[in-house]
C-alpha positions in Angstrom: -65.8 182.7 -44.7 -63.2 181.8 -42.0 -63.1 185.4 -40.0 -60.0 185.6 -37.7 -60.4 187.6 -34.2 -58.8 191.4 -34.4 -58.4 191.1 -30.5 -58.7 187.9 -29.2 -58.9 188.8 -25.7 -61.3 187.6 -22.8 -61.5 191.2 -21.6 -64.1 193.3 -22.9 -62.8 195.2 -26.1 -62.5 199.2 -25.4 -61.9 201.4 -28.2 -61.5 205.0 -27.2 -60.3 208.7 -28.4 -61.8 211.7 -29.8 -64.3 212.2 -32.5 -61.6 214.0 -34.6 -57.9 214.8 -34.2 -57.9 218.5 -33.9 -54.5 219.5 -32.7 -51.4 217.3 -31.7 -51.6 218.7 -28.2 -55.4 217.5 -27.9 -54.6 214.1 -29.5 -51.7 213.6 -27.1 -53.5 214.8 -24.1 -56.8 212.5 -24.7 -54.1 209.3 -25.5 -52.2 210.0 -22.1 -55.3 210.3 -20.2 -56.7 206.9 -21.6 -53.5 205.0 -21.5 -54.1 203.4 -18.2 -57.9 202.8 -18.6 -57.5 199.5 -20.3 -58.4 200.3 -23.6 -57.0 198.0 -26.7 -57.3 200.6 -29.3 -56.9 204.6 -29.6 -59.2 206.0 -32.0 -59.4 209.6 -33.8 -61.1 210.5 -37.3 -58.4 212.1 -39.5 -60.9 212.6 -42.3 -64.5 213.4 -41.3 -67.1 212.7 -43.9 -69.9 215.5 -42.7 -73.4 215.5 -43.6 -73.6 219.3 -44.7 -70.6 221.6 -46.1 -68.8 223.9 -43.8 -68.6 221.5 -40.9 -65.1 220.5 -39.8 -64.0 217.6 -42.1 -60.9 216.4 -40.5 -57.2 217.6 -40.1 -56.0 215.4 -42.8 -52.7 213.5 -43.2 -51.1 215.7 -41.0 -53.0 214.3 -37.9 -51.5 210.6 -39.0 -47.9 211.7 -37.4 -49.9 212.5 -34.3 -51.4 209.0 -34.0 -47.5 207.9 -34.5 -46.6 210.0 -31.8 -49.5 208.4 -29.6 -47.9 204.8 -30.2 -44.4 205.8 -29.3 -45.3 207.7 -26.3 -48.0 205.4 -24.8 -47.7 202.2 -26.3 -51.4 202.2 -27.5 -52.2 200.8 -30.9 -54.4 203.3 -33.0 -57.1 203.1 -35.3 -58.9 205.7 -38.0 -61.6 205.7 -40.6 -60.5 205.0 -44.1 -62.9 205.7 -46.9 -61.0 205.5 -50.2 -57.8 204.0 -51.4 -55.6 207.3 -50.7 -56.7 207.2 -47.2 -55.4 203.3 -46.9 -52.2 204.3 -48.5 -51.4 207.3 -46.0 -52.5 205.0 -43.1 -50.3 202.1 -44.0 -47.4 204.8 -44.4 -47.8 205.7 -40.9 -48.3 202.4 -39.4 -51.9 202.7 -38.3 -52.5 199.3 -36.5 -56.5 199.0 -37.4 -58.6 200.6 -40.1 -62.4 201.2 -39.8 -64.8 201.5 -42.4 -67.5 204.4 -41.5 -71.2 204.1 -42.2 -71.3 206.5 -45.0 -68.8 204.3 -46.8 -70.5 200.9 -46.1 -73.3 202.4 -47.6 -71.8 202.6 -51.3 -70.4 199.2 -52.4 -68.1 201.0 -54.9 -66.4 202.8 -52.0 -65.9 199.6 -50.0 -64.7 198.0 -53.3 -61.9 200.8 -53.6 -60.9 200.4 -50.2 -60.8 196.7 -50.4 -58.8 196.6 -53.5 -56.2 199.1 -51.8 -55.9 196.7 -49.0 -54.8 193.8 -51.3 -51.7 192.1 -50.1 -51.8 193.7 -46.7 -52.8 191.9 -43.6 -54.3 194.8 -41.8 -57.1 194.4 -39.4 -60.5 196.1 -40.5 -63.4 197.0 -38.6 -66.7 197.8 -40.6 -69.6 200.0 -39.3 -73.1 199.1 -40.3 -74.4 201.3 -43.1 -76.3 204.6 -42.3 -79.6 202.7 -43.3 -80.8 199.4 -41.8 -79.6 197.1 -44.8 -78.5 194.1 -43.4 -77.3 192.7 -46.7 -75.1 196.0 -47.2 -73.5 195.3 -43.8 -72.7 191.7 -45.1 -71.6 192.7 -48.6 -68.9 195.0 -47.0 -67.6 192.0 -45.1 -67.6 189.9 -48.0 -65.7 192.5 -50.2 -63.1 193.1 -47.5 -62.5 189.3 -46.7 -62.2 188.5 -50.8 -59.1 191.0 -50.6 -57.5 188.7 -48.5 -58.2 190.4 -45.1 -59.3 187.8 -42.5 -58.9 189.8 -39.4 -62.4 191.4 -39.6 -64.6 192.9 -36.8 -67.8 194.9 -36.9 -69.1 198.1 -35.2 -72.9 198.8 -34.6 -73.4 202.4 -34.4 -77.1 202.5 -35.4 -79.3 203.7 -38.2 -80.5 207.2 -39.2 -84.3 207.5 -39.1 -86.8 210.2 -39.5 -88.7 211.3 -36.5 -88.4 211.8 -32.8 -86.0 209.2 -30.8 -83.8 209.7 -27.5 -81.1 208.4 -29.8 -79.1 210.3 -32.7 -79.0 206.8 -34.5 -81.6 204.0 -33.3 -80.0 200.9 -32.3 -82.3 198.4 -34.1 -80.5 196.0 -31.6 -81.8 192.7 -33.2 -79.9 193.3 -36.7 -76.4 193.2 -34.5 -77.8 190.2 -32.7 -78.7 188.7 -36.3 -74.9 189.3 -37.3 -73.6 187.8 -34.0 -75.6 184.6 -34.9 -74.7 184.4 -38.5 -71.1 184.8 -37.7 -70.4 183.2 -34.1 -66.8 184.2 -34.1 -66.8 187.9 -35.5 -66.2 190.4 -32.6 -68.9 192.9 -32.4 -68.3 196.5 -30.8 -71.0 198.7 -30.0 -70.5 202.5 -30.9 -72.4 203.9 -27.9 -71.3 207.5 -28.8 -73.0 207.6 -32.4 -76.1 205.5 -31.2 -76.7 208.0 -28.2 -75.5 211.6 -29.5 -75.4 212.7 -26.0 -73.3 211.9 -23.0 -76.0 211.4 -20.4 -77.5 208.2 -21.8 -73.9 206.7 -22.7 -73.8 204.5 -19.7 -77.1 202.8 -19.9 -76.5 202.3 -23.6 -73.3 200.6 -22.8 -74.7 198.6 -20.5 -77.4 197.4 -22.8 -74.7 196.4 -25.2 -73.0 194.3 -22.5 -76.4 192.7 -21.5 -76.8 191.5 -25.3 -73.2 190.0 -25.2 -71.5 192.4 -27.4 -67.6 192.0 -27.4 -67.0 195.4 -26.7 -67.6 199.2 -26.9 -66.3 202.4 -29.0 -66.6 205.5 -27.0 -65.5 209.1 -28.1 -63.4 210.9 -25.4 -62.0 214.1 -25.5 -60.1 216.4 -22.9 -62.7 219.3 -23.2 -65.8 217.8 -24.8 -67.8 221.0 -25.0 -65.0 222.7 -26.9 -64.8 219.8 -29.6 -64.7 220.7 -33.0 -67.0 217.7 -33.9 -69.8 215.9 -32.3 -69.3 217.7 -29.0 -72.5 216.6 -27.3 -71.5 212.8 -27.3 -68.0 212.8 -26.0 -66.6 212.6 -22.3 -63.3 213.4 -20.6 -61.0 210.6 -20.1 -61.8 210.7 -16.4 -65.4 210.2 -16.8 -64.7 207.5 -19.4 -63.0 205.7 -16.7 -65.7 206.0 -14.1 -68.2 204.8 -16.7 -66.3 201.6 -17.4 -65.9 200.7 -13.7 -69.6 201.0 -13.4 -70.5 198.7 -16.1 -71.5 195.1 -15.3 -70.1 192.2 -17.5 -72.5 189.1 -17.2 -72.2 185.8 -17.7 -73.7 184.3 -20.8 -75.4 181.4 -18.8 -75.3 179.4 -15.6 -75.7 175.6 -14.7 -77.5 176.4 -11.6 -80.5 174.3 -11.5 -82.6 176.8 -9.8 -82.0 179.5 -12.6 -82.4 176.6 -15.3 -85.7 175.6 -13.8 -86.9 179.4 -13.6 -85.7 179.9 -17.1 -87.4 176.7 -18.5 -90.7 177.7 -17.2 -90.7 181.2 -18.3 -89.5 180.0 -22.0 -92.4 177.7 -22.3 -94.9 180.3 -21.5 -93.2 182.6 -23.8 -93.7 179.6 -26.7 -97.2 179.7 -25.8 -97.8 183.4 -26.0 -95.6 183.3 -29.3 -98.4 180.9 -30.7 -101.1 183.0 -29.7 -99.4 185.8 -31.2 -99.3 184.4 -34.6 -102.6 183.1 -34.6 -103.8 186.7 -33.7 -101.9 188.3 -36.5 -103.1 185.8 -38.9 -106.6 186.5 -37.9 -106.0 190.2 -38.3 -104.6 189.8 -41.7 -107.8 187.8 -42.7 -109.6 190.9 -41.8 -107.3 193.2 -43.7 -108.0 191.2 -46.7 -111.7 191.3 -46.2 -111.5 194.9 -46.0 -109.6 195.0 -49.5 -112.3 193.0 -51.1 -114.6 195.9 -50.1 -112.3 198.5 -51.1 -111.9 197.1 -54.6 -115.5 196.7 -55.2 -116.0 200.3 -54.1 -112.8 201.5 -55.5 -111.6 203.1 -52.4 -107.7 203.8 -52.0 -105.7 201.7 -49.6 -104.6 204.6 -47.7 -107.1 206.1 -45.2 -105.4 209.2 -43.5 -108.2 209.5 -40.7 -108.2 206.0 -39.8 -104.0 206.0 -39.9 -104.0 208.8 -37.4 -106.5 207.3 -35.1 -104.8 203.9 -35.0 -101.2 205.4 -34.7 -102.3 207.5 -31.8 -104.3 204.8 -29.9 -101.4 202.3 -30.4 -98.9 204.6 -29.1 -101.0 205.2 -26.0 -101.6 201.7 -25.4 -97.9 201.0 -25.5 -97.0 203.9 -23.2 -99.6 202.4 -20.8 -98.2 198.9 -21.0 -94.6 200.5 -20.5 -93.6 199.4 -24.0 -91.1 201.8 -25.6 -91.8 204.2 -28.3 -89.1 202.3 -30.5 -90.6 199.2 -30.1 -94.1 200.4 -30.9 -92.8 202.2 -34.2 -91.1 199.0 -35.2 -94.2 197.1 -34.5 -96.3 199.5 -36.5 -94.0 199.3 -39.5 -93.9 195.6 -39.6 -97.7 195.3 -39.4 -98.2 198.1 -41.7 -95.8 196.5 -44.4 -97.5 193.1 -44.1 -101.2 194.8 -44.0 -100.4 196.7 -47.3 -99.0 193.6 -49.2 -102.0 191.7 -48.1 -104.4 194.5 -49.5 -102.6 195.0 -52.7 -102.5 191.3 -53.3 -106.5 191.2 -52.8 -106.7 194.7 -55.0 -104.5 193.1 -58.0 -106.5 189.9 -58.3 -103.8 187.9 -56.4 -101.1 189.2 -58.9 -97.7 189.8 -56.9 -97.3 193.4 -56.5 -93.6 195.1 -57.4 -91.1 194.7 -54.3 -91.9 197.7 -52.1 -89.1 199.9 -50.8 -89.1 199.7 -47.0 -88.6 203.2 -45.5 -87.1 202.9 -42.0 -89.3 204.7 -39.4 -92.5 204.7 -41.6 -95.9 204.1 -39.7 -99.0 202.1 -40.2 -101.0 203.7 -43.0 -104.3 202.2 -41.5 -106.6 199.6 -43.2 
């Protein structure tokens, strides 16, 4: 694939606007509050797929007229979410500049294909959000479907992933998945939707800085004239003034430096990290050997793989150790999930006389089941 940039700018890409278009006055007030804040795109949800019935599901096509007024009065380009063919046709009719495909659509290849087919023959730029669940192939598949429809100006939006359990985030970032995408598609513009990752405005700035530190190309932020009165996602929206303050407080860092002192210090640290990584692999291999030995004993005695009391003890002990070592709960959870999955695979291999077990469906946020 030869993907072309949508923005092609050296400045950080900023996309801002309300979660939902509620009234014409609200949309225009937000746009006028943002027009001098350096944004490249004004965003507003016209159709809102909600998790449960009864919530505000968007103003519908009437809101597209308001976006047209935004363009006329402020000169800002506009973007909104499309989830089916009819949305595409309506947005094209009203001159929406950029479409985005939401997380609930990305997760369904049939829906993505319907949108892609509706775009056939146009050259509309498209931003694709990650799927709700952390499925890297689904995200790639959505990019491929849009590209095969003849759309070459494609970017992605990282908005985090749904998970079960406690987290300070509304949607856990799992930054590595976005980083993998950057490495696989070096020219792809990657935007971080900090509002949907955070779900609360008090941690927006720190999360936005994290995205900049990880070399994201820009940010998507939800902005509303009176956030607490917003009809959807009130807790994660900020005023235009607060948005401007937050953007001014962020630091955009260089990718690298040719300073000799910097290069020497970095090289020393990286060499030490390489040595530690080798030790980690050796330790994990030793651990898995013990896991297999336990599997042999369990098989001989006809004992189940899952040991609930052992699981609880291990989980609690590792969480405490992680806290003492200043490791984040999110990292500990992901580490437990990875070790758990490999431990179960190793023991099932032993229990089934070396026969491969059927592929196991990974459950985001699952924890170690114990040895």
